[in-house]
C-alpha positions in Angstrom: -0.1 -0.1 -0.1 1.6 4.1 -0.8 0.0 6.3 0.4 0.0 9.5 -1.3 -1.3 13.5 -0.5 -3.5 14.6 -3.3 -4.5 18.3 -3.9 -8.1 19.4 -5.4 -9.5 22.7 -5.5 -7.4 23.6 -2.9 -8.4 21.3 -1.4 -5.8 18.0 0.6 -6.9 14.7 0.5 -4.6 11.6 2.1 -5.4 8.3 -0.3 -4.0 5.2 0.0 -3.2 3.7 -3.2 -2.9 -0.8 -3.5 -0.5 -1.9 -5.5 -0.9 -5.0 -7.7 1.3 -7.5 -6.9 -0.5 -10.2 -8.7 0.8 -9.5 -11.9 -2.1 -10.0 -13.6 -4.0 -6.7 -15.6 -6.3 -4.7 -13.4 -10.1 -4.9 -13.8 -11.3 -1.6 -15.9 -14.7 -0.7 -13.8 -17.5 -0.7 -16.9 -17.9 2.3 -19.0 -21.1 4.3 -17.0 -23.1 4.9 -20.8 -26.5 6.7 -20.7 -29.5 6.4 -23.3 -29.5 9.5 -26.1 -31.9 12.2 -24.6 -35.2 12.2 -27.2 -35.8 14.8 -29.2 -38.3 17.3 -27.4 -41.4 17.1 -29.1 -42.4 20.2 -31.0 -43.9 22.8 -29.9 -47.8 23.3 -30.8 -48.6 26.4 -33.0 -50.8 28.5 -31.0 -54.0 30.0 -33.4 -54.7 32.6 -35.1 -56.9 35.1 -35.4 -57.2 34.0 -39.3 -57.4 30.5 -38.6 -60.3 30.5 -35.5 -64.4 31.6 -35.8 -66.3 33.1 -33.0 -65.9 35.2 -30.4 -61.7 34.7 -29.1 -60.7 34.3 -25.7 -57.6 35.5 -26.3 -54.2 35.3 -24.0 -53.4 37.9 -21.7 -49.9 37.4 -21.4 -47.2 34.9 -22.7 -47.4 31.6 -21.1 -48.0 28.3 -21.3 -51.6 26.6 -21.1 -51.4 24.3 -17.9 -55.3 22.9 -17.8 -58.1 23.0 -20.6 -61.3 22.9 -19.3 -63.0 22.7 -22.1 -63.1 20.6 -25.6 -64.4 21.7 -28.7 -68.3 21.7 -28.4 -69.1 22.3 -25.1 -71.0 25.0 -23.6 -69.7 27.4 -21.6 -71.7 30.4 -19.3 -70.0 33.7 -18.9 -68.0 33.7 -16.5 -67.2 30.2 -16.7 -63.1 28.8 -16.8 -62.0 27.6 -20.4 -58.3 27.5 -19.2 -55.7 28.2 -16.8 -52.4 29.9 -18.0 -49.0 29.4 -16.4 -47.2 33.1 -16.5 -44.1 33.8 -14.6 -45.0 30.5 -12.6 -49.0 32.1 -11.5 -51.4 30.4 -12.5 -54.1 32.3 -14.0 -57.7 31.1 -14.4 -58.9 32.3 -18.0 -63.0 32.7 -18.2 -65.4 32.9 -21.2 -66.2 36.8 -21.7 -70.0 35.7 -22.7 -72.1 32.5 -23.0 -71.6 29.3 -26.3 -70.2 26.9 -27.9 -66.6 26.3 -27.7 -65.8 26.1 -31.5 -61.9 25.8 -30.8 -59.4 25.2 -28.0 -55.7 24.8 -27.8 -53.9 22.2 -26.3 -52.9 21.7 -23.1 -49.0 22.4 -23.1 -48.8 24.9 -25.3 -46.9 27.4 -25.3 -49.0 31.1 -26.3 -48.2 35.0 -26.7 -50.0 37.7 -25.8 -53.1 37.7 -27.9 -53.0 34.2 -29.5 -56.1 32.9 -29.3 -56.8 30.1 -26.6 -60.5 29.3 -27.3 -63.5 30.5 -29.3 -66.6 30.5 -28.7 -69.5 30.6 -31.2 
C-alpha cells in the first residue's frame, strides 16, 4: 500500500493506493453509458385570428396552457373558467366573456404569446 497526498481544488486529501502484486492486468470498471436523449416534441402552433371563428378568448400574457377545462363542442356560460394559463410561475384562470359553444380550443401544454387565441366561442 502506498500513501499519497493529493490536492484537488485547493482541498488536501490523504489517499491510500493498493499495489497490484499478482501480475494480472487490472480489471477496468465498466463504462457508464446513458441512453441518448429523446428529441423534444415540437411545440404546438398557437391559433391565430386568421383561422379561428367565433368570439375569441385571447391570452392576456405570454405563458403555457397548464390546463384546459373545455373541449370543442362544450357549452360554456359567461364567467366559466375555460383554461389555466401559467405565466411567471403563477396560475391564471382565463374565463369565458360570453355564453356559447366552444368552436376552437388550444391543447394543454401549448406555449402562447400575448394575443394568441386560446378558445373561440360561437
